[in-house]
N, C-alpha and C positions, 0 to 999 in steps of 0.2 A: 504492500500499499504506500503510495506516494506521500511523502511529509507535507503536512497542511501548514502553510507559511500565513502569519498575520502580517498583510504588506504593509499595513499602517504602522504597525508596531514596529517592524523590523525598518522603516524608515524613519523613524523617530530615534531608534535606537542608534543606527548608523549617524545620524545628524548630531546627535549629544556627543556622541565620541569625536566626530569630525571637529567640533567646537572646542571641547577641550585640547585636541592636538593643535587647531589653528592658534588658540591662545598660547600655547608652551612654544610653537616653533615658530609662530608669527602667519600672517595670512598670505603674505607674499612668498614666503619661502616653503609653504607646504604644497604638496601636489598631491593628484588624486591618489596615485599609487601610495602614497605616504598616507591618507585617509582609509583606504582598502586595507593596508596594513594593520592600521590601528583598530577598526573595524573587527578584522579577522575574516574577513570576505574577499573574494576576487576583484578586480577593478573593473570587470564588466558588471558584475552587480551593482557596484557604485552608480555606473552609467544607467543602469536599470530604473535606479529609483531618481537620480540627479542627473541633471546637463553639466552643471559647473558647481564651483565652490561657492561663488556667490549665491546659487539657488540655496544650497544647504543652509548658508548664514540667513537667508530669509526665511526658510522653513523653522529654524530655532528661533529665531526672533519672534515668528508670528505665535508660536506655541507658548514661548515664555512670556510675551505681553499679554496673550490671552490668559494666562495662569494668573497673573498678576491683575489683570483688571477684575478678575471673576473673585480673587482674594479680595479687592478693594470692595468690590459690592457686595461679598457677604459680610466684611468687617462693619461696613455701612448702613447695611439694611435695617437692623432694629435700633439704630441710634439716633435721636432726635436733636440733642442739643449739639450746636455747630461746632464750640470745643471739643466737645467729645468725638465728633466727627473727625476733626481735624487730628485730634491725639491717635485715634486708630488708624488713620491714613499713614500717618508717619511711621507707626510702628509696622504696618506693612511695607511702606517703602524701605525699611531700613532693614527689612529680614534679608540677611544677604547669604546665599547659599552658595553652592559651586558654580552652578549653571549662571547664576548672575554675574559672579567673578569673571568667568570665561567670557562671557557674551560683553560684558564692560571693557574688557582687555581689546578683544578685537575689534569692537567699534572705535575704541581709540586708537588703534592703530589706522583703521581708515579714514578717521577723522583727519589725522596729520597728514596722511599720502594726500588726500584731498585737498587740504590746505595750499599744498604746492601743485598739485597737479589737476585737481577737480574730477579725478579720477572714478571716484564712488560717491557722487554725488546723491544717487538713489538712496544709498544706505544713509547718508547724512540726513536726508529727507525722513527716512523713518526716524531717526533720533529727534528730529524737530518736532515731527507729528506727535510723538510720544510725550513730549515735554509740552506742547501748546495743549495736548488734551488733559494732561496732569494739572498743568496751569488754570485750565479753564475750570475744573473741578475745584481747585484749593479758591479759587477766587470767587466762585459761587458760596461755598462755605463763609468767607470772609464776609459777603454780603449779607448772607443771612444772619452771622453775628452782628454785624453792625446794625440790621434791624430789630434784634434784640437788646442792644444798647450793651454787647461784649465789646465792640472795637468802636472808637470814636466814627463819628459820622463821618469826616472828611479824610478818613484812612483811604488811600488808592489803592483799592482791594487787586487790580492786576497788576500793580508793582511789587505790593507784598506778597503775591501768591508767586511772581516769579523769583524772588529773594528765597522764598521756603523751598520751591523745587528746584532750585540751583544748590541749595545748602545739601541736598539730598545726594547730589552727585559727590560734593566736595567732601563729605564724610564718608562716602564709599573709597574715593579715591585715597584718602589718607589713611583709610583703615587698610587699605590692599596695600600701602607702602609700609607699614609699620604695625603689623597685627599684634606683634608682640607688647606694644605700648599702648593700644588704644583699645579700649573694651567699648564695643558698638552697641552695645546692649545697655552699657551705664550712660555714653554720651546722647542714646535715644530718650533714654528716661530724663535725664537733666533737661534735653532739649524741650519736650513735652511739657515737665513742670515749669520751664521759665514762660514757654507759651500760653501756658493756661492762667500764669499768674498777670500775664500781660493783658489777656483777654477778660481779666475779671469784671465784675460789674463796680462802675466808679460808686465810692460811697459819698 
């Protein structure tokens, strides 16, 4: 009896192993043969599922960002208070696992290459869209907080949201540079505590 292969599962597994390799070796330096070796399959199998390295990256990006959006939605679904929503969002955004680290490294490499050659503008566009969507979500939370007196009415929601979302990337980057010194859970906890204090109702 021929072995039944779950093609979606296989495709996802190959993609995740590929991203780990791309992060370790570098996007430009990694070949399809390298990816096949890392996945433990033949080169032809890789081409059966993917045409290029770029397609592999898009598949993992879509999976990872979908998982993040689903986690955000689940965390925010039963919360009403805008500040509590913000705290839950920050906790989810600062949940850094191996997949997040790998995708962060690969996109950083592509962004730096794009600065000089504009070679990977499509992938930079993916990053921009994610930031725009997340910034819009945070901005809406701040607007809701302003309506309830949690922030000053003259607070620029878009500017503050941009700052908060940008800080996520900064914390993750510093954590990956110096994991021994940075306790990301403690940093997240203190950031949330500071934010909740700043947004407390004025007496």
